[in-house]
ZAMARGU-4260 file (C-alpha; in steps of 0.2 Angstrom, whole numbers, plus 5000, padded with zeros to 4 digits):
<rodrens>
0) 5360/5319/5368 | 5341/5323/5364 | 5339/5333/5380 | 5354/5344/5375 | 5346/5348/5358
5) 5329/5352/5367 | 5338/5364/5379 | 5347/5372/5364 | 5331/5374/5354 | 5322/5381/5369
10) 5336/5394/5372 | 5336/5399/5354 | 5317/5400/5353 | 5318/5412/5369 | 5330/5423/5359
15) 5318/5424/5345 | 5304/5429/5356 | 5314/5442/5364 | 5319/5449/5347 | 5301/5450/5342
20) 5297/5460/5358 | 5311/5473/5355 | 5304/5476/5338 | 5288/5480/5345 | 5295/5492/5358
25) 5300/5510/5355 | 5318/5512/5350 | 5323/5524/5364 | 5322/5509/5376 | 5338/5502/5368
30) 5355/5507/5372 | 5369/5505/5359 | 5386/5501/5366 | 5401/5511/5361 | 5413/5502/5350
35) 5427/5494/5360 | 5445/5498/5356 | 5456/5482/5357 | 5473/5485/5363 | 5480/5467/5360
40) 5481/5470/5341 | 5496/5482/5345 | 5487/5496/5335 | 5472/5500/5346 | 5459/5494/5333
45) 5440/5497/5335 | 5432/5480/5337 | 5421/5484/5322 | 5436/5485/5311 | 5444/5468/5316
50) 5441/5453/5306 | 5446/5441/5320 | 5435/5434/5333 | 5436/5445/5349 | 5427/5443/5365
55) 5428/5457/5378 | 5424/5454/5396 | 5420/5472/5402 | 5424/5481/5418 | 5406/5480/5422
60) 5406/5461/5421 | 5422/5461/5431 | 5414/5472/5445 | 5399/5459/5446 | 5411/5444/5447
65) 5419/5447/5464 | 5412/5431/5470 | 5422/5421/5456 | 5440/5418/5452 | 5448/5421/5435
70) 5446/5402/5430 | 5427/5403/5433 | 5424/5419/5424 | 5434/5413/5408 | 5425/5396/5409
75) 5408/5406/5406 | 5414/5412/5389 | 5409/5403/5372 | 5423/5392/5366 | 5432/5391/5383
80) 5433/5376/5394 | 5443/5379/5410 | 5446/5362/5417 | 5446/5362/5436 | 5436/5379/5437
85) 5422/5370/5447 | 5433/5359/5457 | 5443/5362/5473 | 5451/5380/5471 | 5468/5373/5473
90) 5467/5361/5459 | 5476/5365/5442 | 5466/5377/5431 | 5469/5372/5413 | 5462/5383/5399
95) 5455/5373/5383 | 5452/5387/5370 | 5442/5379/5356 | 5447/5362/5362 | 5466/5365/5362
100) 5477/5360/5376 | 5482/5373/5390 | 5499/5376/5382 | 5492/5383/5366 | 5484/5398/5374
105) 5495/5413/5377 | 5492/5424/5392 | 5496/5442/5392 | 5496/5455/5407 | 5493/5472/5400
110) 5499/5466/5383 | 5515/5459/5390 | 5519/5440/5389 | 5518/5430/5406 | 5524/5413/5407
115) 5533/5400/5418 | 5547/5391/5409 | 5549/5378/5422 | 5532/5371/5420 | 5526/5358/5408
120) 5521/5368/5392 | 5527/5384/5400 | 5509/5390/5404 | 5506/5404/5416 | 5496/5398/5432
125) 5480/5409/5432 | 5476/5403/5450 | 5488/5417/5455 | 5478/5431/5448 | 5466/5440/5458
130) 5450/5445/5449 | 5448/5461/5460 | 5464/5468/5451 | 5457/5466/5433 | 5449/5480/5423
135) 5444/5470/5408 | 5449/5455/5398 | 5452/5454/5379 | 5451/5436/5371 | 5457/5434/5353
140) 5453/5417/5346 | 5462/5408/5333 | 5481/5408/5328 | 5490/5424/5334 | 5508/5419/5331
145) 5511/5433/5319 | 5509/5446/5332 | 5514/5436/5348 | 5525/5421/5342 | 5526/5405/5351
150) 5511/5397/5361 | 5497/5408/5352 | 5490/5393/5343 | 5472/5393/5349 | 5472/5411/5354
155) 5477/5425/5366 | 5470/5431/5382 | 5475/5448/5387 | 5471/5452/5405 | 5471/5471/5408
160) 5474/5477/5426 | 5466/5492/5434 | 5474/5509/5431 | 5461/5522/5432 | 5469/5535/5443
165) 5459/5551/5448 | 5465/5568/5451 | 5462/5565/5470 | 5467/5549/5479 | 5454/5536/5478
170) 5452/5521/5489 | 5443/5505/5484 | 5441/5488/5492 | 5432/5472/5493 | 5428/5460/5508
175) 5419/5443/5505 | 5416/5427/5514 | 5408/5411/5508 | 5407/5392/5508 | 5421/5381/5514
180) 5428/5394/5525 | 5433/5405/5510 | 5438/5423/5514 | 5444/5436/5502 | 5449/5454/5504
185) 5457/5468/5493 | 5462/5486/5496 | 5468/5498/5482 | 5474/5516/5481 | 5476/5526/5466
190) 5479/5545/5462 | 5485/5557/5448 | 5498/5569/5454 | 5503/5581/5440 | 5515/5570/5429
195) 5514/5555/5440 | 5500/5543/5443 | 5500/5526/5453 | 5488/5512/5456 | 5493/5500/5470
200) 5482/5485/5475 | 5484/5471/5488 | 5473/5456/5488 | 5472/5441/5500 | 5462/5425/5499
205) 5461/5409/5509 | 5449/5394/5510 | 5448/5377/5519 | 5443/5370/5503 | 5437/5352/5501
210) 5446/5336/5497 | 5454/5337/5480 | 5452/5319/5477 | 5435/5311/5477 | 5432/5299/5490
215) 5427/5282/5483 | 5414/5271/5491 | 5427/5258/5497 | 5436/5271/5508 | 5436/5268/5526
220) 5442/5285/5532 | 5437/5302/5528 | 5448/5312/5516 | 5456/5328/5523 | 5452/5345/5516
225) 5464/5353/5503 | 5464/5372/5506 | 5475/5386/5500 | 5481/5404/5504 | 5485/5417/5491
230) 5492/5435/5491 | 5494/5447/5477 | 5502/5464/5476 | 5501/5474/5460 | 5509/5491/5459
235) 5509/5501/5443 | 5515/5519/5439 | 5514/5531/5425 | 5527/5545/5423 | 5523/5558/5410
240) 5539/5566/5404 | 5531/5576/5390 | 5515/5576/5380 | 5523/5563/5368 | 5533/5552/5380
245) 5528/5542/5395 | 5535/5527/5405 | 5524/5515/5414 | 5534/5504/5426 | 5526/5490/5436
250) 5530/5477/5450 | 5519/5462/5454 | 5521/5449/5467 | 5510/5434/5468 | 5510/5420/5481
255) 5500/5404/5483 | 5501/5390/5495 | 5490/5375/5490 | 5487/5357/5497 | 5484/5343/5485
260) 5482/5325/5484 | 5491/5311/5475 | 5478/5309/5461 | 5461/5303/5457 | 5453/5294/5472
265) 5470/5295/5481 | 5471/5306/5497 | 5487/5313/5503 | 5494/5327/5514 | 5504/5336/5500
270) 5507/5354/5498 | 5516/5366/5486 | 5520/5385/5486 | 5522/5396/5471 | 5530/5413/5472
275) 5530/5424/5456 | 5539/5440/5454 | 5536/5451/5439 | 5544/5468/5436 | 5546/5478/5420
280) 5540/5493/5411 | 5530/5500/5396 | 5537/5515/5387 | 5527/5525/5373 | 5534/5539/5362
285) 5519/5546/5352 | 5521/5553/5335 | 5508/5563/5326 | 5501/5548/5317 | 5509/5533/5326
290) 5520/5528/5341 | 5536/5519/5346 | 5532/5506/5360 | 5543/5496/5372 | 5538/5482/5383
295) 5550/5474/5395 | 5547/5461/5408 | 5557/5450/5420 | 5548/5435/5428 | 5554/5424/5442
300) 5543/5409/5447 | 5549/5398/5461 | 5538/5383/5465 | 5542/5369/5478 | 5532/5353/5480
305) 5532/5343/5496 | 5525/5326/5497 | 5530/5309/5504 | 5546/5308/5494 | 5553/5325/5499
310) 5554/5342/5491 | 5554/5346/5473 | 5559/5363/5468 | 5556/5372/5451 | 5563/5389/5446
315) 5558/5397/5430 | 5565/5414/5424 | 5559/5424/5409 | 5567/5440/5401 | 5555/5447/5388
320) 5557/5462/5377 | 5546/5468/5363 | 5549/5484/5353 | 5537/5489/5339 | 5532/5504/5329
325) 5515/5508/5322 | 5510/5522/5310 | 5495/5528/5301 | 5497/5531/5283 | 5482/5542/5276
330) 5465/5538/5282 | 5464/5519/5278 | 5482/5511/5281 | 5491/5507/5297 | 5508/5498/5297
335) 5516/5488/5312 | 5533/5482/5313 | 5542/5475/5328 | 5555/5463/5336 | 5554/5453/5352
340) 5565/5442/5362 | 5561/5428/5375 | 5576/5422/5385 | 5570/5407/5396 | 5579/5398/5410
345) 5574/5383/5420 | 5581/5375/5436 | 5572/5359/5441 | 5587/5352/5452 | 5586/5363/5467
350) 5604/5369/5464 | 5608/5387/5463 | 5615/5386/5445 | 5602/5387/5431 | 5601/5370/5422
355) 5595/5375/5405 | 5590/5390/5394 | 5584/5394/5377 | 5582/5410/5367 | 5568/5414/5354
360) 5570/5430/5343 | 5556/5436/5332 | 5554/5450/5319 | 5536/5453/5313 | 5526/5466/5302
365) 5508/5468/5298 | 5498/5480/5287 | 5480/5485/5292 | 5468/5492/5279 | 5452/5499/5286
370) 5436/5506/5279 | 5441/5505/5261 | 5426/5511/5251 | 5417/5510/5268 | 5416/5491/5265
375) 5433/5482/5266 | 5445/5479/5280 | 5461/5468/5280 | 5475/5463/5292 | 5490/5454/5284
380) 5507/5450/5291 | 5521/5438/5294 | 5534/5434/5307 | 5552/5426/5306 | 5558/5417/5322
385) 5575/5410/5327 | 5576/5399/5341 | 5593/5394/5349 | 5590/5376/5348 | 5579/5371/5333
390) 5584/5386/5321 | 5571/5395/5311 | 5553/5395/5306 | 5540/5407/5299 | 5522/5411/5302
395) 5509/5422/5293 | 5491/5428/5295 | 5478/5435/5283 | 5462/5442/5290 | 5449/5451/5278
400) 5432/5457/5283 | 5418/5465/5273 | 5405/5477/5281 | 5391/5472/5269 | 5379/5485/5277
405) 5384/5502/5285 | 5388/5504/5303 | 5393/5486/5305 | 5375/5480/5303 | 5381/5465/5293
410) 5399/5459/5293 | 5408/5445/5284 | 5425/5440/5291 | 5438/5426/5290 | 5456/5421/5294
415) 5470/5410/5287 | 5485/5409/5298 | 5499/5398/5304 | 5505/5397/5321 | 5518/5387/5332
420) 5523/5381/5349 | 5541/5381/5353 | 5547/5366/5363 | 5547/5370/5382 | 5562/5368/5393
425) 5555/5353/5402 | 5554/5343/5385 | 5571/5349/5379 | 5581/5347/5395 | 5570/5341/5409
430) 5573/5326/5421 | 5562/5314/5412 | 5565/5309/5393 | 5572/5326/5387 | 5575/5328/5368
435) 5586/5343/5363 | 5582/5339/5345 | 5564/5343/5346 | 5556/5354/5332 | 5542/5367/5335
440) 5524/5361/5334 | 5515/5368/5319 | 5497/5374/5316 | 5486/5379/5301 | 5470/5388/5305
445) 5455/5393/5295 | 5441/5403/5301 | 5425/5411/5293 | 5411/5420/5301 | 5396/5432/5300
450) 5390/5445/5313 | 5375/5457/5313 | 5368/5471/5323 | 5350/5476/5323 | 5338/5488/5331
455) 5350/5501/5336 | 5363/5488/5340 | 5351/5480/5354 | 5352/5463/5345 | 5368/5455/5340
460) 5373/5439/5333 | 5389/5431/5328 | 5392/5414/5320 | 5409/5407/5317 | 5416/5391/5310
465) 5434/5386/5312 | 5446/5373/5307 | 5463/5370/5316 | 5476/5357/5311 | 5491/5354/5322
470) 5506/5343/5316 | 5522/5338/5325 | 5514/5339/5342 | 5526/5335/5356 | 5521/5320/5367
475) 5529/5310/5380 | 5531/5292/5376 | 5539/5279/5388 | 5553/5274/5386 | 5557/5285/5371
480) 5554/5301/5380 | 5548/5317/5371 | 5545/5316/5353 | 5537/5326/5338 | 5524/5314/5333
485) 5505/5318/5335 | 5493/5326/5324 | 5476/5334/5329 | 5462/5340/5317 | 5448/5350/5324
490) 5433/5358/5317 | 5420/5368/5327 | 5406/5381/5326 | 5401/5395/5339 | 5384/5404/5339
495) 5382/5419/5350 | 5366/5429/5350 | 5363/5443/5363 | 5350/5456/5367 | 5351/5472/5376
500) 5335/5481/5381 | 5343/5493/5393 | 5337/5486/5409 | 5337/5468/5403 | 5352/5459/5395
505) 5351/5442/5387 | 5364/5432/5379 | 5366/5414/5373 | 5380/5403/5366 | 5381/5386/5358
510) 5398/5378/5353 | 5401/5362/5344 | 5418/5353/5342 | 5423/5338/5331 | 5440/5332/5333
515) 5452/5319/5327 | 5469/5315/5336 | 5482/5304/5327 | 5496/5296/5338 | 5506/5280/5337
520) 5508/5266/5349 | 5524/5259/5356 | 5526/5248/5340 | 5524/5263/5328 | 5506/5259/5323
525) 5494/5274/5320 | 5480/5276/5333 | 5466/5287/5329 | 5454/5294/5342 | 5439/5305/5338
530) 5438/5315/5354 | 5448/5327/5364 | 5452/5323/5382 | 5441/5333/5395 | 5433/5343/5381
535) 5414/5340/5377 | 5408/5341/5359 | 5393/5351/5364 | 5392/5366/5376 | 5377/5378/5378
540) 5375/5393/5389 | 5362/5406/5393 | 5363/5422/5403 | 5350/5434/5409 | 5353/5450/5419
545) 5341/5464/5424 | 5343/5481/5433 | 5327/5479/5443 | 5330/5496/5450 | 5343/5509/5450
550) 5351/5501/5464 | 5347/5482/5462 | 5354/5471/5449 | 5350/5452/5447 | 5357/5439/5435
555) 5356/5420/5432 | 5368/5410/5422 | 5365/5393/5415 | 5378/5381/5406 | 5377/5364/5399
560) 5392/5353/5396 | 5391/5337/5385 | 5399/5320/5388 | 5418/5320/5389 | 5432/5307/5389
565) 5445/5307/5402 | 5462/5297/5404 | 5464/5291/5421 | 5480/5284/5429 | 5476/5269/5440
570) 5489/5269/5454 | 5484/5251/5458 | 5486/5243/5441 | 5499/5256/5435 | 5490/5259/5419
575) 5480/5272/5410 | 5461/5269/5408 | 5448/5278/5397 | 5434/5285/5407 | 5417/5293/5401
580) 5411/5308/5411 | 5393/5311/5410 | 5385/5328/5404 | 5380/5340/5417 | 5371/5357/5420
585) 5376/5372/5431 | 5365/5386/5436 | 5372/5401/5445 | 5364/5417/5452 | 5370/5434/5457
590) 5363/5449/5465 | 5369/5466/5471 | 5362/5482/5479 | 5371/5499/5478 | 5371/5513/5491
595) 5379/5530/5493 | 5378/5534/5475 | 5386/5517/5470 | 5401/5520/5481 | 5396/5505/5492
600) 5389/5489/5486 | 5383/5473/5494 | 5382/5457/5484 | 5380/5438/5484 | 5385/5425/5471
605) 5378/5407/5472 | 5385/5394/5461 | 5378/5377/5457 | 5361/5381/5464 | 5353/5364/5461
610) 5368/5355/5468 | 5372/5345/5452 | 5383/5330/5455 | 5397/5329/5442 | 5415/5327/5438
615) 5427/5339/5428 | 5441/5326/5430 | 5438/5308/5434 | 5442/5304/5452 | 5442/5322/5458
620) 5429/5332/5468 | 5418/5345/5460 | 5410/5358/5471 | 5391/5357/5476 | 5381/5372/5480
625) 5392/5386/5486 | 5391/5404/5489 | 5401/5420/5491 | 5394/5436/5498 | 5402/5453/5503
630) 5404/5471/5500 | 5414/5483/5489 | 5417/5501/5491 | 5425/5515/5481 | 5429/5531/5489
635) 5434/5546/5479
</rodrens>
């Protein structure tokens, strides 16, 4: 623990020295970044006018992440742990946003909900996404159920895909190779033809992988490798019917085939396939000071697991529609009103008939006040929900912010919100302990923070404290089945300083989580635990990137994860065991060199340079030193 505090102190001291150095330099060596517009708020707000905690992973960062996958990139952000990101690529990738379980983070693709109703918690499988098809990522932390309904308890991750069509056809692509027989390639074509534009990308990735299960010292035989194959097609179109009205249809097909083991320390020759079809459209009719917006999406996810007991098929279908209207009233007020509907179906029996379904209808409205007396901003709203099984519930959100100094030099902000997670279909109707009388899980969240920008926005600092209380959490308890029972109380803090000197970029983060979970044993007696499974109390990260020349860019990324507690199922004793996972450090490095006016680029990404020995999950393999190298091109 003392070593962690020393590392943090050294990192913060480094940031202070860098700050002093910029104060001594001429101000023309700095470069202020433009204010980013956040589309996930449904009113295209500037980031400076938002009182919520928002992180943007930019297009530039994505272009320098071709050697990574989506899980690895998200896991580098403050407040996010992606369990399994550093393990065998085929292992489940569970997002813990501010310590909350994977099912409490809502995933959007281009602002539209994506989900798998047949899975536990209904969470979307981020392994299926190709990082080469993404333009940027918006992360909204804290409860967001007022805008997005169920699941947005810890936050929302909006993954925005590439759409930048040019007047003449443009071809882009990536080809890489790396450790464990990993190969990846993508090819994209886009163009603007009068009132029609299109962007079509195909990606393929494969790897021999390593054994998913760690091999114990007592094993007498080597464990087999658990590799995978993935394919992704993303086709998006935009049809402009007039200056005010355009329709943007899309079709996505995602395929993955993965090998997996029977559990921790237990080798097996298992495999599963996942096929995900997503079709829909976005339509926008623009007014002079607002717009009508329609999002429609149909998803079909088909998963089949093959093990020693045979095949287990799961089919999930989701029809989602979201219609909303936003309007600017005067210079300082915007209003938002909308209605959305989720119709979910699940088939976990292998029969052609769908076994179960549920419908969730929501109506919501928000008011946005911006730049009142050049100081005050406010977002306030509420949502009414009606679910076909449990009935009705309400949520609300109030988010004020104060620009104490002009031009966002010093801002105070905070949020009070309620959120909910509707029971998933597996808990309501599944094969093991279903309970059709389940109620929604409920959350109350509180957040307060301060941010500042100094030296022509070259130095930035954000400090956020938050509290989240979840009640009526749904758990599985044998032999009763699924119950609304647990409570979880979480407090945390996030500190994020950054420095941009033009050619040199430095950023740090430190996060702390204090948690208490309250459950009951089989006799009904309360059981209190002061930790979250697989989530460390302390994490620290440091990033440094430098444009050594106009063509050469180099970066180094360091992360420290504190001790964690895991719950391990012992197949020999048929019981659960608490296991302590030691803290660990990861150091990654990246370099790229551009040719032909940046139309061609070669790069190398090396992860876990010092071959740290660690475990993200007890009994599973974490990757040692590994690399990915290749080239990318963009021909106009």
